[in-house]
N, C-alpha and C positions, 0 to 999 in steps of 0.2 A: 523561604523559597526564592530563588533567583528567577528573574523574568526579563526577557528582551524581545522586542519586535524588530524584525529585519525586513527591509524592502529588497527583494531579490533582483528586480528589473527596473531600471530607470524608465519613467513614463508609464509604468503599469502598476498603479498603486494597489491593485487587488492581488498582486502576486507577492505574498508575504510569508515569512517563516516566524513562528513564535516559539521561543525557548522557555522551558520550564525545568529548572535545575535545583539540585540540593545545595543547601548552604555548606554542608560538610564537604571539604575538599581534601580530606586526608588520603583518599585513594581515588585513582582514576576509575570512572564508571563506564559501563556500556551505554550506548545511546540508541534511541529509536526515533525514526521519522514517522509520524502519524499522518495518514492520508485519508481524510473522510470521503465518503461516497456522495452520491447525488446524481448518478446517471450522466455525468458530464454536462448536466444542466443546472446544477447547484453544488454548493459545498456544505455538507451537513455537519458543521463543526460543533453544533450544540449537543449532538448525541454521539457522533463518531470522531470527534476531535478532542475537545478539552477533557471530557471525562476519561477518555482512553489514555491521554497523557498522564493524568493524575493516577490512574490505575497502575501504569507502568512505573511511575515514581514510587509507588508503594512496593514495587519489586526491585527498588534500588537503582533504576535506570534514570538517566537524564533524558528528557523528551522534547521533541519539536513537533509542532503542528503546521502543516503546509496548507496554504490557501492558493489555489491554482486557477488557471483560466478555464471557464466553462461557457457553454451556450455561445452567445454572440461574441464573447471575448476570444474564442478560439479562431484564429486566422489561418492556421495550418494545423493538420492533425498531429504534428510533432510538438506543438506548443506545450501541452501538459507534461509530456515526458521531458522536454527541455527544462521546464521550470523545476520539476522534481530532481533532475540531474544537477541543476544549479544549487538546490538545497543540499544535496549530498556533498557537493564540492565545498560549499560554505561551511558545513558542519565539520568536515575533515580538516580543512585548512585552518580552522579556528579551534581545533581540538584542545589545545592548552587553555584557551580562554574559557571553554565550556567544561573543562575538567573531565574529558572523556578520552577513551582509547580510540584513535583514528582507525585502527584496523578492526574495530568492533562496533560498527554502525549498522543497525538493523532497520527494517521498515515494516509497518503494518498498514494494511489498507482494507477498505470495506466496499463491497459491491463495485461500482466504477472506480473507487479508490483502490480496491483490490486489483483491478485491472492495471491501474497506474503503478502500484507497488510491484505487481508481477512484471510490468514492463521494465522497471528498473532492474529486476532480477534476470530478465531474459533478453531485453532489447537494448541494454546499455552499450552494446558494441555496434550499434547501427552507424553506418558511415555518415548519414545526414545529420545525426546527433553530434558526432564528433566534429563535423565541419562547423556547426554552430558554436560548440563549446571551445574548441581549440585547446582542450585540456587532456591530460593523461586519463585514459578511459578507466583505469583502476580506481580513480577517485569516485566514480559514479556507481560502480557495482556494490550493492549492499552485501553485508556479511551473511545475511539471511533475510527472508521475507515471510511475514505472517499474512496469509490471505484469508480474509473473512468473507464468506459467501461471495466470492469474487466473480465478476464477469471475465471470462477468459476466451470464449468461443465467438467467432463471427458467423457461426452457423445459425440461420434464422430460427429453425424449429426448436433448438435447445439453448441457443445463446440469448443475448438480450439486445435485440435489434435497435431499440431506442438509444442505448448507450453508444453503440457503434455509429449510429446515424448522427448523434450529437457530436461525436468526435471527428468523423470523416466528412460530414456534410455532403457536398456534391460528389465526393469521391466514394460515397457509400456503395453504390451499385458495382463499383469496380472490384472484381474478385481479388486482383493482385493487391489492391490497397487494403482490403479487408484481411487478407492472409498475412500481410506485413505487420498487422497489429493483433492477430490471433495468437495468443500465447503458446498454445499447444503445438503450433507449427514452427516455433522459434526456440525450442529447447535444445540445448547442446552442452558440451563440456564446459562452456563458458558460464552456464547458468548458476545462479545462487541457490543454495538450499532453501526449501520452503516448508512451512507449517500451514496446514489447511484447517479451516473451520467452516462447516456447512451443515444444513439440515436437510433431511431426506425430502420433506414436503415443501421446500421453499418454492412458492408459487410464482415469484418474479424472476429469480435467477436459478434455474434448475440445477440440482446437485451434479448433473453431468458436466457442468463447467469445471468443477474441482476434480471429478473422476477422470475426465479426459486429459487434463493437464497432469494429474498424477501418473497416468499411464505413460505420457510422454516423458516424464522424469524417470519412470522405470526403464523405458526403452533406452534412455541416455545413461543409465546406470548411476543416477544421482539419488541418494536416499532422501526420503521426505517423511514427515509425520502428518497424518490425516485424522481428523475427528469429525465424524458424521453422526449427528443426533437425529432421532426419528421425527420429532415434531417441534416446530417453532416457526414463526413467520419470518419473512425476509426483514433484515434491518434490526436484528435483536440486540446488537451492540454489546453492552456489558452483561445482558441477560439478568439484570437485577433492578431494583427500584431507583437506582441513580439514573438510568436511561429508559425507564419504562413508559414515561409520558402518560401515566394513568391507565395503561393497557396491561391487564394481567397476563396476556399472551406473551408479553416481552419479559416475563420473569420466569426463569428456569434455573434451579439451583445446580443442576448437573452441568449445564452449558456455562454457567457463571464461573466455572473453574478454568476457563480457557486462557485467561490472562496469565495466571500462575503456571498453567501447563506450558504455555508458549515461552515463558521466562525460563523454565527448566530446560526446555528444548534449546534455547539460545545458549545457555551455559555449556551445552554439549557441542556447540559448533566451534571448531578450532580454526 
């Protein structure tokens, strides 16, 4: 296995990208950017980062794990999206080095990481982001996004207020600021295709987050794939004993097929 750690921003040692690649370079591979969750208060790479990268490597992809700004490291609400955009640009500009197809770079995110992956899919065309990047916007847009129990809504009763508050800080009460990062309000012809994973009884991030975003995709005429399972707690990750942390509620053989299912979905994205 090939490995590399990349610092994405000078002066911000916590903003890094880790590469996990196959030694076999006979054929170019698809790539996936893994974005762990943590409510924009932490980066849960132990359960939603490294094991996920390894699982996608088993599906013959090369993988990258993003460590991004959270909590007090966030100086502006655009920071995490800017850092994720830098990761996408780095991956594509170094496609030959990483033996990947630059036009086939996907992302997967969990909970708040699902919000960030969904932001790459739907907010990559923000003018304030482009002003920071000074890059061709097409380098930022993922080929497709896998959203696992994602936070998508800024609506307090069904969204995840903690996540939006950690991201927006003092701007949180401002409805315009909330709407600008609420994914269902920003879907359009520019949006990347998505694959959803959620559970009906998720007590932390209600399933309505995926449902409303899916309806927005339907309204925009963009096909998506959605898997909603009846029972499992928030943060199920791989749904097997690799990420169960000793809790049997995090083991579900039906849900554990999601990585393979999403890999099949990716192959159908042209």
